[in-house]
Structure formats: C-alpha cells, structure tokens
C-alpha positions as CSV (number, residue, x, y, z in Angstrom):
1,X,97.2,168.1,212.4
2,X,100.8,169.7,212.9
3,X,101.1,172.9,211.9
4,X,104.6,173.8,209.9
5,X,106.4,175.9,212.7
6,X,109.7,175.7,211.7
7,X,111.9,175.9,208.6
8,X,112.7,172.7,206.6
9,X,116.7,171.9,206.6
10,X,116.3,171.4,202.7
11,X,114.2,175.1,202.5
12,X,115.8,177.5,200.2
13,X,117.5,180.8,201.7
14,X,116.0,183.5,200.3
15,X,118.3,186.5,199.4
16,X,118.1,189.9,201.3
17,X,116.0,191.7,198.8
18,X,113.2,188.5,198.7
19,X,113.4,188.9,202.6
20,X,113.0,192.5,202.3
21,X,110.7,192.4,199.5
22,X,108.7,189.7,201.5
23,X,108.4,192.1,204.7
24,X,107.0,195.1,203.3
25,X,104.3,193.3,200.8
26,X,103.3,191.7,204.6
27,X,102.9,194.6,206.3
28,X,101.2,196.5,203.5
29,X,99.3,194.3,202.0
30,X,98.2,193.0,205.6
31,X,97.5,196.6,206.4
32,X,95.1,197.4,203.6
33,X,93.4,194.0,204.1
34,X,92.8,194.8,207.7
35,X,91.6,198.3,207.4
36,X,89.5,197.8,204.0
37,X,85.7,197.6,204.8
38,X,84.7,195.8,201.1
39,X,87.3,193.1,202.2
40,X,85.4,192.6,205.8
41,X,81.7,192.7,204.4
42,X,82.4,190.3,201.4
43,X,84.1,187.8,204.4
44,X,81.4,188.2,206.7
45,X,79.0,186.6,203.9
46,X,78.7,189.7,201.0
47,X,76.8,192.9,200.6
48,X,75.8,195.8,202.7
49,X,72.2,196.1,203.6
50,X,72.1,195.2,207.3
51,X,75.4,194.6,207.7
52,X,76.1,198.8,207.1
53,X,76.3,198.7,211.3
54,X,78.9,196.3,211.4
55,X,80.7,197.9,208.5
56,X,81.2,201.1,210.6
57,X,82.2,199.6,213.5
58,X,85.1,197.5,212.0
59,X,85.5,201.3,210.2
60,X,86.1,202.7,213.8
61,X,88.1,200.0,214.8
62,X,90.3,199.7,212.1
63,X,90.6,202.4,209.7
64,X,93.4,204.2,211.7
65,X,91.0,207.1,211.8
66,X,93.2,209.8,214.6
67,X,95.9,208.9,212.4
68,X,94.3,209.7,209.4
69,X,93.2,212.8,210.8
70,X,96.8,214.2,212.7
71,X,98.1,213.1,209.2
72,X,96.2,215.0,207.3
73,X,96.2,217.8,209.4
74,X,99.9,218.1,210.5
75,X,101.0,216.5,206.6
76,X,98.8,217.7,203.7
77,X,97.0,220.7,205.9
78,X,93.5,219.3,205.2
79,X,90.6,218.1,207.4
80,X,88.9,214.6,206.9
81,X,85.5,214.7,207.0
82,X,83.3,211.8,209.2
83,X,82.2,209.5,206.9
84,X,84.5,206.9,205.0
85,X,83.0,204.8,202.1
86,X,85.8,203.1,200.6
87,X,85.8,205.5,198.0
88,X,88.8,207.6,196.1
89,X,88.6,210.5,198.6
90,X,90.9,212.2,200.4
91,X,90.2,210.0,203.4
92,X,91.4,207.1,201.2
93,X,94.3,209.1,199.8
94,X,95.9,209.8,203.3
95,X,94.9,206.0,204.8
96,X,97.2,204.7,201.8
97,X,100.0,207.3,202.5
98,X,99.7,206.3,206.3
99,X,100.1,202.5,205.1
100,X,103.1,203.2,202.6
101,X,104.8,205.0,205.1
102,X,104.0,202.1,207.9
103,X,105.2,199.7,205.8
104,X,108.5,201.6,204.9
105,X,109.1,201.9,208.9
106,X,108.4,198.6,210.0
107,X,110.6,196.4,207.0
108,X,113.8,198.2,208.4
109,X,113.1,197.3,211.7
110,X,111.4,194.0,211.2
111,X,114.7,193.2,209.0
112,X,117.0,194.3,211.9
113,X,115.5,192.4,214.6
114,X,115.0,189.1,212.3
115,X,118.2,189.3,210.4
116,X,119.4,185.8,210.8
117,X,116.0,184.2,209.0
118,X,117.0,182.8,206.1
119,X,113.6,182.7,204.8
120,X,109.6,182.8,205.2
121,X,108.5,179.5,204.1
122,X,105.8,178.7,206.5
123,X,104.5,182.2,206.7
124,X,104.5,183.0,203.5
125,X,101.9,180.1,203.1
126,X,99.7,181.2,205.6
127,X,99.8,184.9,204.3
128,X,99.1,183.7,200.8
129,X,96.2,181.8,201.9
130,X,94.7,185.0,203.6
131,X,95.2,187.0,200.6
132,X,93.9,184.5,198.6
133,X,90.7,184.3,200.4
134,X,90.7,188.4,200.5
135,X,91.1,188.7,196.8
136,X,88.5,185.3,196.2
137,X,86.2,187.5,198.3
138,X,86.3,190.5,196.4
139,X,86.1,188.5,192.7
140,X,82.5,186.8,194.1
141,X,81.5,190.2,195.2
142,X,82.5,191.8,192.1
143,X,81.8,188.9,189.9
144,X,77.9,188.2,191.6
145,X,77.0,192.3,191.3
146,X,77.4,191.4,186.9
147,X,76.1,188.1,186.9
148,X,72.7,188.8,188.5
149,X,73.2,191.7,186.8
150,X,73.2,194.4,189.5
151,X,76.0,196.9,188.9
152,X,75.5,198.0,185.5
153,X,72.2,199.5,185.2
154,X,70.5,201.8,182.2
155,X,68.2,204.0,183.9
156,X,65.2,205.3,181.5
157,X,66.4,208.5,182.3
158,X,69.2,208.2,180.6
159,X,67.4,207.0,177.2
160,X,66.4,210.8,176.9
161,X,69.1,212.9,178.7
162,X,71.5,214.1,176.2
163,X,74.7,211.8,175.7
164,X,76.7,215.5,176.1
165,X,75.3,215.3,179.9
166,X,77.0,212.0,180.7
167,X,79.9,211.7,183.1
168,X,82.6,209.4,181.8
169,X,81.5,206.5,184.3
170,X,77.8,207.2,183.1
171,X,78.9,206.2,179.8
172,X,81.1,203.3,180.8
173,X,77.8,202.6,183.2
174,X,75.2,202.5,180.2
175,X,77.6,201.0,177.5
176,X,78.2,197.9,179.9
177,X,74.4,197.6,181.4
178,X,73.1,198.0,177.8
179,X,73.9,194.5,177.0
180,X,73.1,191.9,179.7
181,X,74.7,189.1,178.1
182,X,78.3,191.1,178.1
183,X,77.4,192.3,181.9
184,X,76.8,188.7,182.8
185,X,79.7,187.4,180.9
186,X,82.1,189.6,183.0
187,X,80.7,188.4,186.3
188,X,81.3,185.1,185.5
189,X,85.0,186.0,184.6
190,X,85.6,187.3,187.5
191,X,83.6,184.3,189.3
192,X,85.8,181.4,187.8
193,X,89.1,183.8,188.8
194,X,87.9,183.5,192.5
195,X,86.6,180.0,192.4
196,X,90.3,178.9,191.3
197,X,91.9,180.9,193.6
198,X,90.0,178.8,196.5
199,X,91.3,175.9,195.7
200,X,95.6,175.6,196.3
201,X,96.3,173.5,192.8
202,X,94.9,175.9,190.9
203,X,95.7,179.1,192.6
204,X,98.1,180.4,190.5
205,X,96.0,180.1,187.5
206,X,93.1,181.8,189.4
207,X,95.8,184.9,190.4
208,X,97.0,185.0,186.6
209,X,93.2,185.3,185.4
210,X,92.6,188.0,187.8
211,X,95.5,189.9,187.4
212,X,94.4,189.9,183.5
213,X,90.7,190.8,184.7
214,X,91.6,193.5,187.1
215,X,93.8,195.2,184.9
216,X,91.1,195.8,182.9
217,X,89.1,197.2,185.6
218,X,92.0,199.7,186.7
219,X,92.1,201.1,183.2
220,X,88.4,201.6,182.6
221,X,88.6,203.3,186.3
222,X,91.6,205.2,185.3
223,X,90.0,206.6,182.1
224,X,86.3,206.7,182.8
225,X,87.0,208.1,186.2
226,X,85.5,205.8,188.3
227,X,85.8,206.5,191.8
228,X,87.6,202.8,193.0
229,X,91.0,203.4,191.5
230,X,92.7,202.9,194.9
231,X,90.4,199.6,195.7
232,X,90.6,198.2,192.2
233,X,94.7,198.9,192.0
234,X,95.2,197.5,195.3
235,X,93.2,194.2,194.1
236,X,95.4,193.9,191.2
237,X,98.5,194.4,193.7
238,X,97.2,191.1,195.7
239,X,97.2,189.1,192.2
240,X,100.6,190.4,191.6
241,X,101.9,189.4,195.5
242,X,100.3,185.7,194.6
243,X,101.9,185.3,191.3
244,X,105.4,186.4,192.8
245,X,106.6,183.6,193.8
246,X,105.7,181.7,190.8
247,X,106.7,184.9,188.1
248,X,110.4,182.9,187.1
249,X,108.2,179.4,186.0
250,X,105.5,181.6,184.3
251,X,108.1,183.7,182.5
252,X,109.6,179.8,181.9
253,X,106.4,178.7,180.7
254,X,105.7,181.5,178.6
255,X,108.8,183.0,177.1
256,X,111.6,179.8,176.4
257,X,110.4,176.3,175.3
258,X,111.9,174.5,178.3
259,X,110.4,172.2,180.3
260,X,108.7,174.5,183.7
261,X,110.0,172.6,187.0
262,X,107.6,171.5,189.7
263,X,106.1,174.5,192.1
264,X,108.3,174.5,195.1
265,X,105.1,175.6,197.1
266,X,105.1,174.8,200.9
267,X,102.3,173.1,202.3
268,X,100.2,174.6,205.4
269,X,100.7,171.5,207.6
270,X,103.3,168.5,207.7
271,X,100.9,165.7,207.1
272,X,99.0,164.6,203.9
273,X,96.1,164.1,205.5
274,X,95.8,167.3,207.3
275,X,96.3,169.1,204.1
276,X,93.6,167.4,202.3
277,X,91.3,168.4,205.3
278,X,93.1,172.1,205.3
279,X,91.9,172.0,201.2
280,X,88.6,170.4,201.7
281,X,88.1,173.1,204.4
282,X,89.1,176.1,202.1
283,X,87.1,174.8,199.2
284,X,83.9,174.7,201.4
285,X,84.6,178.2,202.8
286,X,85.4,179.8,199.3
287,X,81.9,178.1,198.1
288,X,80.5,179.4,201.2
289,X,81.5,182.8,200.4
290,X,80.4,182.5,196.8
291,X,76.9,181.4,197.5
292,X,76.2,184.0,200.0
293,X,77.3,186.7,198.3
294,X,74.7,185.2,195.2
295,X,72.1,185.1,197.6
296,X,72.7,188.3,198.8
297,X,72.5,189.9,195.3
298,X,69.7,188.0,194.2
299,X,67.6,189.3,196.9
300,X,68.8,192.9,196.0
301,X,68.1,192.4,192.4
302,X,64.6,190.8,193.1
303,X,63.7,194.0,195.7
304,X,65.4,196.9,194.3
305,X,66.8,195.7,191.0
306,X,65.7,194.8,187.4
307,X,64.1,191.5,189.0
308,X,61.4,194.0,190.8
309,X,57.7,194.3,189.4
310,X,57.7,197.3,187.4
311,X,55.4,200.2,189.0
312,X,51.9,200.5,186.8
313,X,52.9,204.3,185.4
314,X,56.6,202.8,184.3
315,X,58.0,204.5,181.3
316,X,58.9,208.2,180.3
317,X,55.4,210.1,179.5
318,X,55.7,213.1,177.4
319,X,54.4,216.1,178.6
320,X,51.2,217.6,175.8
321,X,49.4,220.2,178.0
322,X,51.1,222.2,181.0
323,X,49.3,224.4,182.9
324,X,50.0,226.9,186.6
325,X,47.1,227.8,188.5
326,X,45.1,227.9,185.0
327,X,47.5,229.6,182.8
328,X,48.8,227.2,179.9
329,X,52.7,227.2,179.2
330,X,54.1,226.8,175.5
331,X,56.9,224.1,175.1
332,X,59.3,226.8,175.5
333,X,62.9,225.8,176.0
334,X,63.3,229.2,178.1
335,X,60.3,228.0,180.2
336,X,61.7,227.1,183.6
337,X,58.6,226.2,185.2
338,X,57.1,223.9,182.2
339,X,57.7,220.2,182.5
340,X,59.2,218.1,179.2
341,X,59.0,215.0,180.5
342,X,57.9,212.8,183.3
343,X,59.8,209.1,183.8
344,X,58.6,206.5,186.5
345,X,61.3,204.2,186.3
346,X,61.7,201.3,188.5
347,X,61.5,200.9,192.7
348,X,58.5,203.8,192.1
349,X,61.5,206.3,191.1
350,X,60.2,209.5,189.2
351,X,62.4,212.1,187.6
352,X,60.7,215.9,186.2
353,X,63.0,216.3,182.8
354,X,62.9,220.5,182.3
355,X,62.0,222.2,179.0
356,X,66.1,223.0,179.1
357,X,66.7,218.9,179.2
358,X,68.1,219.1,182.6
359,X,66.9,216.5,184.8
360,X,65.0,217.0,188.2
361,X,64.8,213.8,190.3
362,X,64.9,212.0,193.6
363,X,61.5,212.1,194.0
364,X,59.5,208.9,194.7
365,X,55.8,208.5,193.6
366,X,53.4,206.1,196.0
367,X,50.0,205.5,193.6
368,X,46.5,204.7,194.8
369,X,44.7,203.1,191.7
370,X,41.3,202.7,194.2
371,X,41.3,206.3,194.5
372,X,43.0,207.6,191.6
373,X,45.4,209.8,193.3
374,X,49.0,210.3,193.6
375,X,51.4,211.5,196.0
376,X,54.8,212.9,195.1
377,X,57.5,212.5,198.0
378,X,61.5,213.8,197.3
379,X,63.9,211.8,199.3
380,X,66.1,214.6,200.1
381,X,63.1,216.2,202.4
382,X,60.9,213.9,204.2
383,X,58.8,217.0,204.9
384,X,58.0,217.8,200.9
385,X,55.1,216.3,199.4
386,X,52.6,216.9,196.5
387,X,49.2,215.2,195.9
388,X,47.6,215.0,192.6
389,X,44.4,213.8,191.2
390,X,45.4,211.0,188.8
391,X,42.8,209.9,185.4
392,X,43.9,207.2,182.9
393,X,41.6,207.4,180.1
394,X,44.0,205.3,178.4
395,X,46.7,203.3,179.1
396,X,49.2,205.5,177.4
397,X,47.3,208.7,178.3
398,X,47.6,210.4,181.6
399,X,46.5,213.6,183.5
400,X,47.7,214.8,186.8
401,X,45.9,217.6,188.8
402,X,47.4,218.7,191.7
403,X,49.1,221.0,193.7
404,X,53.2,222.2,194.2
405,X,55.0,224.4,196.1
406,X,51.9,226.3,196.4
407,X,50.8,226.3,192.9
408,X,47.8,224.5,190.9
409,X,49.2,222.1,188.5
410,X,47.0,220.2,185.5
411,X,49.8,218.2,183.5
412,X,48.4,215.9,180.0
413,X,51.4,213.6,178.9
414,X,51.2,210.1,177.0
415,X,53.5,207.2,177.6
416,X,56.3,207.0,174.6
417,X,56.8,203.8,173.4
418,X,60.3,202.2,174.3
419,X,60.7,200.4,171.2
420,X,61.6,203.8,169.3
421,X,65.0,204.1,171.4
422,X,67.3,201.7,169.4
423,X,69.2,201.0,172.0
424,X,66.2,199.3,173.5
425,X,64.7,197.5,170.4
426,X,67.9,197.0,168.1
427,X,68.9,193.6,169.4
428,X,71.5,191.4,167.1
429,X,72.2,190.8,163.9
430,X,73.8,187.6,162.7
431,X,73.8,189.9,159.2
432,X,73.5,193.0,159.1
433,X,73.7,196.6,156.5
434,X,77.4,197.7,157.1
435,X,76.1,201.2,156.3
436,X,74.1,200.6,160.2
437,X,76.8,202.6,161.8
438,X,74.8,204.3,165.3
C-alpha cells in the first residue's frame, strides 16, 4: 500500500485563486471540525450520556478557551462564561471570530512559504476524506434522532398551553413532532445523505443531497430562532466544500446538453488494490458510526423517550375542586394559588398549570400504589418535596391530599380524554371536507 506523497507529472496546475481558496478552506474547516464537540462525540460513536466527560475534556483541550476569553475581553469588551454547549451563545460567536481571523492570517503566510506549489491534489484527497466523515457523522446523528423518532416531541403540556405562549422554536418542534411519519422521513433522508458520503463513488451525490437538506435546516433555524444556527451553517459549508471541486461538472450537467467528462478525483493511494481496501475501510467505518448512533438513540428513546413505559397517572388532569387549609378556592383566573390542571407526562415529569394558564414545570412524581401515596420532587431544588395521600375511586378520578410549602392542600381531579384534542385524534384522511381548515 503506497501513499501518494508527491504530485503527478500530469496533475493540473491550480490557479493562484484556487490555491488560496484551498488553504483558507483547509485551515478554517479543519479548525471548526477539530474544535466542535458535536463532531467529536459523533465520531466517537454517537450520543452524549456517559460520553459527556469526554466531551468536556475535548472542549478544554481544543476549544481555545484562553484565546476566546482574551479576544472577548479585549476586542468585544465581554466576559465569557465557563460553560460551552455548542449553541449560539457568545462563546460560540467569539470562537467563530477567532477561527476566521486565524484562517485569514494563516492563509497568506502559508501562501508565502509554499508559493512554488502548483496544486494540492494529494492533500485535497485526504482533506475531503476527513470532511466527508465529519459531515456524514453529523447527518447520522441528526438523522437517527428523527428516524427513531427522538428529536421532535410534543409534550402533553403543549395541548393545553395557549398557542400565543409558544416560542417560534416550540412551534417548529410541535409541528414536526405531531407527525411521526414526517419526522421519520426527514431522518431517513439525512441518513441517506450520510450513507452516500461514506462511499467515494457516491460522495458527490451525497454532498449534493446534504447541501439541499442542510439549506432547509439552516433556513428553519434562522426563521424559527433555533439556537443551532452556527453549527447548521457550518455543516452546509462543509457540504459546499465537498462540492466545490465538482462545481463546473455539476453546472454543465444541470445547465447544458453537453456530455459531462468523468471526475478527475485523485485516489488516496497509488495502487488499485490499496484503494479498494481504503474504500472498504471507509464503508465499514461509516456503517459503524451509523450503527452506534442508532443504537444510542434507540436506548435513549426506550429509556426516556416515547418508547418508555408511560407512568400510571399519565395524562392531563383537570382540577374540579381545590382547597387550601380547608378553604375552597373557586376557579377564578385571578387566583394565584389555585391549580387549573396537573399534567403527568413521560419520565414521571409533572407540570402544574395555574389558573392564568401559566405552566409551573420541573417536578417529578414518585407514586407508590401499594401505600396510596405520591411524593412530588422539584428538580431545581433537591431539598424541596411534597407528600400526598393518593386516592383513585375510578381510573379517571384522582384525589390528592397533602402539605405543600406549609399549607394543606386537597385536590380533586379528573383525567381528560386525549382523543378530544384534534391534534391527537384527527389522523389522516384521503377524502375530507374542504371546509375543515383547523
């Protein structure tokens, strides 16, 4: 197996602009892939979970935190927080500025030191291989989270929360999560783009499919204020980096009737046998990445997501009677103490809806059916808890009697029929009344 280390006598001479563009893209895209935790985690085998420690270590090593802090303080007069989660916070924006400045500074220096180089055919082949797998890993990551489906969920609280209280991102999440087939198809399309990327012969088609998908994702992130704008934009850039060498051929294929010449893509090695082994290795590595991501997301879905067994009190419970220290509270929208509904969702999550329709979440219920008791815990305050005696005269009737914040509460509730919500029960119709608009 012989690696291509030199330039072939027949290799084309790149223009000065092409060489400069490659140097800038190499430094900028390379630094982004190297310093982005999402890419690192995916290439490790997918998912956060127990790998969070590894992600934090990677971030400390490669995130250029001292440089970012200095730039934030001296250029933008800002102070950075200690935590960086890969979103669109100030830490991320300062990091992008540093990477752009670094690539802009490194490109002319590289051009000066390497001014006699006529092309970067060999380095370009390996660079595109790395970019392909970084991008494919992200397509597997986001695709698997939809194909399971895991990314888009519609919590029960969304069924009773006023639509005007939704954030733009919540509208998008609820829209996609309300149709599992739609979400699954989105995920399958993203996974297909990743699969095409791992095979050298179909990499251009994969990059083209990824570019179309990521354009839609970036537009949605921008128009619905989803805090993954930076990352989705850079994934789109990575797909365009892969397409750039084939741009002339693609334009000729789409815009003219002329015969398109074969790609002049240089192989990684000199011998056909070595390149066949390299191709097999790429396919094996790509399938391993996809399998690891699907397995991780399936575990999360079964443990915490829609595949988890629903709690016994699962549902939306309307409050019929509510008393504090023996005093009944009428259902007035001005009453700050009275509850309107209690929502028991998956993973034992509990949300209390007040009379003004505001939602008080962050609770977890521990129900003991044998002792007819329930303990309510607050995730934001580990020391807080409330104990209730629980009575179930019927499956859809519930009485809670206990002490909360020093006050004695007695609450009688009945469970709503979720089929009364059109979002849950409407379903799909081949033939339908045109007057049905909501």
